[in-house]
C-alpha positions as CSV (number, residue, x, y, z in Angstrom):
1,M,-139.8,-25.3,23.1
2,S,-139.9,-29.0,23.3
3,L,-143.3,-28.8,24.9
4,R,-146.6,-30.3,23.9
5,L,-149.9,-29.4,25.7
6,N,-153.2,-31.1,25.7
7,S,-156.7,-30.2,26.6
8,G,-156.8,-29.1,30.3
9,D,-153.1,-28.3,30.4
10,T,-151.8,-24.8,31.0
11,L,-148.7,-22.7,30.4
12,S,-148.5,-20.0,33.0
13,A,-146.2,-17.3,34.4
14,V,-145.9,-15.3,37.6
15,M,-143.7,-12.6,38.8
16,S,-141.9,-12.6,42.2
17,G,-143.3,-9.2,43.0
18,A,-145.4,-6.3,41.7
19,A,-144.2,-4.3,38.7
20,S,-142.9,-0.8,39.4
21,T,-144.9,0.7,36.6
22,T,-145.7,-1.8,33.8
23,N,-146.3,-5.5,33.9
24,P,-144.3,-7.6,31.4
25,T,-146.1,-8.8,28.3
26,Y,-145.9,-12.2,26.7
27,S,-146.3,-13.8,23.4
28,V,-146.8,-17.6,23.0
29,V,-146.4,-19.2,19.5
30,A,-148.2,-22.5,19.5
31,A,-149.5,-24.5,16.5
32,S,-148.5,-21.5,14.3
33,E,-150.8,-19.2,16.3
34,S,-149.8,-16.3,18.5
35,Y,-151.3,-15.8,22.0
36,T,-150.4,-12.5,23.7
37,G,-151.2,-10.7,27.0
38,S,-149.7,-9.2,30.1
39,L,-148.6,-10.7,33.4
40,S,-150.2,-9.6,36.6
41,G,-147.5,-9.3,39.4
42,T,-147.7,-12.1,41.9
43,T,-150.9,-13.4,40.4
44,S,-150.3,-16.4,38.1
45,V,-151.5,-15.8,34.5
46,N,-152.5,-18.7,32.1
47,M,-150.8,-17.7,28.9
48,L,-152.0,-20.8,27.0
49,A,-154.8,-23.3,27.8
50,P,-155.3,-25.3,24.7
51,V,-158.5,-27.3,23.8
52,G,-156.6,-30.0,22.1
53,P,-153.1,-31.3,21.4
54,T,-150.9,-28.3,20.9
55,P,-147.2,-28.1,20.3
56,V,-145.7,-24.9,21.9
57,E,-143.0,-23.4,19.6
58,S,-141.7,-20.4,21.6
59,L,-142.4,-18.0,24.4
60,W,-141.4,-14.3,24.3
61,L,-141.4,-12.3,27.6
62,H,-140.9,-8.6,27.4
63,N,-140.1,-6.7,30.5
64,A,-141.3,-3.2,29.7
65,D,-140.9,-2.0,33.3
66,T,-138.4,0.4,34.6
67,A,-136.9,-2.2,36.9
68,A,-135.7,-5.9,36.7
69,A,-138.3,-8.6,37.1
70,T,-138.0,-12.2,38.1
71,I,-140.5,-14.4,36.3
72,T,-141.3,-18.1,36.7
73,V,-142.9,-20.1,33.9
74,S,-144.8,-23.2,34.9
75,V,-146.5,-26.0,33.1
76,S,-149.6,-27.8,34.4
77,K,-150.2,-31.3,32.9
78,N,-152.6,-33.8,34.1
79,G,-153.1,-31.8,37.3
80,T,-149.5,-31.5,38.2
81,T,-147.7,-28.2,38.0
82,T,-144.0,-28.0,37.5
83,E,-141.6,-25.2,37.0
84,Y,-140.5,-25.0,33.4
85,A,-138.1,-22.0,33.7
86,S,-137.2,-19.1,36.0
87,M,-135.4,-16.0,35.0
88,T,-134.6,-12.4,36.0
89,T,-134.9,-10.0,33.2
90,L,-133.4,-6.5,33.1
91,R,-135.6,-3.5,32.4
92,K,-136.6,-3.2,28.8
93,N,-135.4,-6.7,28.3
94,V,-136.8,-9.6,26.1
95,V,-136.4,-13.2,27.1
96,V,-137.0,-15.9,24.6
97,I,-137.6,-19.6,25.3
98,D,-137.5,-21.4,22.0
99,K,-136.9,-25.0,20.7
100,T,-133.8,-25.3,22.9
101,G,-136.0,-24.9,26.0
102,A,-133.4,-22.6,27.6
103,P,-134.1,-18.9,28.3
104,R,-132.0,-16.4,26.4
105,L,-131.7,-12.7,25.8
106,D,-132.9,-11.6,22.4
107,D,-133.0,-7.9,22.1
108,A,-130.8,-4.9,21.6
109,P,-131.8,-2.9,24.7
110,S,-130.6,-5.6,27.0
111,R,-127.2,-5.6,25.4
112,V,-127.0,-1.8,25.5
113,S,-127.7,-1.5,29.2
114,G,-124.5,-0.7,31.1
115,V,-122.4,0.1,27.9
116,T,-120.1,3.0,27.8
117,A,-120.1,4.5,24.3
118,G,-116.8,4.0,22.6
119,T,-115.6,1.3,25.0
120,V,-116.1,-2.5,24.4
121,S,-117.9,-4.4,27.2
122,A,-118.1,-8.2,27.4
123,S,-121.3,-9.7,26.1
124,K,-122.7,-6.3,25.2
125,A,-123.5,-4.4,22.0
126,L,-120.7,-2.4,20.4
127,V,-121.7,1.3,20.7
128,V,-119.5,4.0,19.1
129,D,-118.9,7.3,20.8
130,A,-119.8,10.8,19.5
131,N,-116.8,10.7,17.2
132,K,-117.8,7.3,15.8
133,D,-114.8,5.8,17.6
134,L,-114.7,2.4,19.3
135,A,-111.8,1.2,21.5
136,T,-110.4,-1.9,23.3
137,I,-111.6,-4.7,20.9
138,R,-109.2,-7.5,21.5
139,Y,-109.6,-9.7,18.4
140,L,-111.9,-9.1,15.5
141,T,-112.3,-11.4,12.5
142,V,-113.9,-9.8,9.4
143,E,-114.4,-11.1,5.9
144,G,-114.7,-8.7,3.0
145,L,-114.4,-5.5,5.0
146,E,-114.1,-2.3,2.9
147,S,-113.8,1.3,3.9
148,N,-114.1,4.5,1.9
149,A,-111.0,6.8,1.3
150,Q,-111.1,10.1,3.1
151,S,-111.0,13.0,0.8
152,V,-108.6,15.8,1.7
153,T,-107.6,19.1,0.1
154,P,-104.1,20.5,0.4
155,N,-104.0,24.0,1.8
156,N,-101.8,26.2,4.0
157,D,-103.8,26.3,7.1
158,S,-103.8,22.7,8.6
159,G,-107.5,22.9,8.7
160,S,-109.9,19.9,9.0
161,A,-110.3,19.7,5.2
162,S,-106.6,19.1,4.9
163,S,-106.1,16.8,7.9
164,I,-106.2,13.0,7.8
165,T,-108.5,11.5,10.5
166,A,-107.1,9.0,13.0
167,G,-108.0,5.5,11.9
168,V,-108.3,6.3,8.2
169,T,-106.3,3.9,6.0
170,A,-106.9,5.4,2.5
171,V,-106.8,9.0,1.5
172,D,-107.8,10.6,-1.9
173,V,-106.0,14.0,-2.3
174,G,-107.9,16.6,-4.3
175,A,-106.6,19.6,-6.1
176,V,-104.3,21.9,-4.2
177,T,-105.8,25.2,-3.0
178,N,-102.9,27.5,-3.7
179,D,-99.6,26.0,-5.0
180,A,-97.0,23.2,-4.4
181,N,-96.4,24.7,-0.9
182,D,-99.8,23.5,0.3
183,W,-99.9,20.6,2.6
184,I,-101.9,17.8,4.2
185,V,-101.6,16.7,7.9
186,L,-101.1,13.3,9.3
187,P,-103.0,12.2,12.5
188,S,-101.1,12.3,15.8
189,L,-99.0,9.3,16.5
190,A,-100.7,8.9,19.8
191,D,-104.1,8.4,18.0
192,V,-103.0,5.4,16.0
193,P,-101.5,2.0,16.8
194,I,-98.0,0.9,15.8
195,G,-98.1,-0.5,12.3
196,H,-101.1,1.7,11.3
197,T,-100.8,2.2,7.5
198,I,-102.2,4.9,5.3
199,K,-102.3,4.8,1.5
200,I,-102.3,8.3,0.1
201,A,-103.5,8.7,-3.6
202,C,-101.8,11.9,-4.9
203,N,-104.5,13.2,-7.3
204,A,-104.0,16.9,-6.6
205,G,-103.0,17.9,-10.2
206,G,-99.7,19.1,-8.8
207,N,-97.2,18.4,-6.1
208,F,-97.9,19.1,-2.4
209,E,-96.4,18.5,1.1
210,L,-97.1,16.1,3.9
211,R,-96.7,17.2,7.5
212,T,-97.1,15.9,11.1
213,P,-99.3,18.0,13.5
214,A,-98.0,21.4,14.3
215,S,-95.5,21.7,17.2
216,S,-95.8,17.9,17.7
217,G,-92.1,17.1,16.9
218,E,-93.2,14.0,15.2
219,K,-91.1,12.5,12.4
220,V,-91.4,11.2,8.9
221,N,-88.4,9.2,7.8
222,N,-86.6,10.1,10.9
223,V,-86.9,13.9,10.2
224,D,-89.1,16.3,12.3
225,S,-91.9,17.2,9.9
226,D,-94.2,19.4,11.9
227,G,-93.8,22.4,9.7
228,T,-90.3,23.6,9.0
229,Q,-89.6,20.4,7.1
230,E,-92.1,18.4,5.0
231,Y,-92.4,15.2,3.0
232,L,-92.8,15.9,-0.8
233,C,-95.7,14.2,-2.4
234,T,-95.4,14.0,-6.2
235,D,-98.5,14.2,-8.2
236,T,-99.9,10.8,-9.5
237,D,-97.7,9.0,-6.9
238,T,-99.1,6.8,-4.2
239,V,-97.6,7.4,-0.7
240,I,-97.6,4.5,1.7
241,I,-96.9,5.6,5.2
242,W,-97.0,3.6,8.5
243,K,-96.3,4.3,12.2
244,Q,-93.0,2.7,13.3
245,S,-93.3,3.8,16.9
246,A,-94.0,6.8,19.0
247,T,-90.2,7.7,19.0
248,D,-89.3,6.9,15.4
249,G,-92.6,8.3,14.0
250,W,-93.7,7.5,10.5
251,I,-91.9,5.7,7.7
252,A,-93.0,6.7,4.1
253,Q,-92.4,5.4,0.7
254,S,-93.5,6.9,-2.7
255,I,-94.6,4.7,-5.6
256,T,-94.8,6.1,-9.1
257,A,-97.7,5.5,-11.4
258,L,-95.5,2.8,-13.1
259,G,-95.3,1.0,-9.8
260,A,-91.7,1.8,-9.1
261,V,-90.5,2.8,-5.6
262,R,-88.9,6.2,-5.6
263,T,-85.6,6.9,-3.9
264,A,-86.1,7.5,-0.3
265,V,-87.7,10.9,0.2
266,V,-86.1,13.0,2.9
267,P,-88.4,15.8,4.3
268,D,-86.8,19.3,3.8
């Protein structure tokens, strides 16, 4: 706050109405000291009354009430009182007035209020849903983002341990459970965007198969691969597979340990 008070000056705050349950609290930082207390409804409260020249650095107002509150901050200098700032705070909200002199929100609860988990809302916190999913981000710029590979185990049951989770981009395949007829399962095409790419590290100690979800009719390399036909994954290869479209399904390539691209694998 670009504010300097002298002896006889005051910094005060008042609410437009009574609190529903709890009066907001305040914290004034001035001359490296902190002055705290509570407001008192429509009765003005002097938050700071210095005995000498005092620079005011910041003011924090915490609305701990169950309802929104309108608070007016005033400064009295040389017998003249003027409004310094007026704001309406949401419940469980914190407002900060710092060196800029402008009120701003500065806490997580205010940004979480009104958020639907898993859905992005403008000027709100990003909150994942119960499945740790988050949808509808438009543009996201990230530097140095890393994600861990999902570990899956080939089996003959299409269980969760052998199924690739939607959104995963790297998969580490562990030892086959039974034999080379075991398989792992791709996510549903409907659950990933066009261009979604998965890198599958074939570390199973033997060959295995790659399928689309049972009865889905979804394709790999233009062949229905939901069970009767499957994509062969050769041990020590890396399979790179991406969603071409909802109609064309997945396109896959196998790369050997030497970095050579194998001849196109046709599910059979």
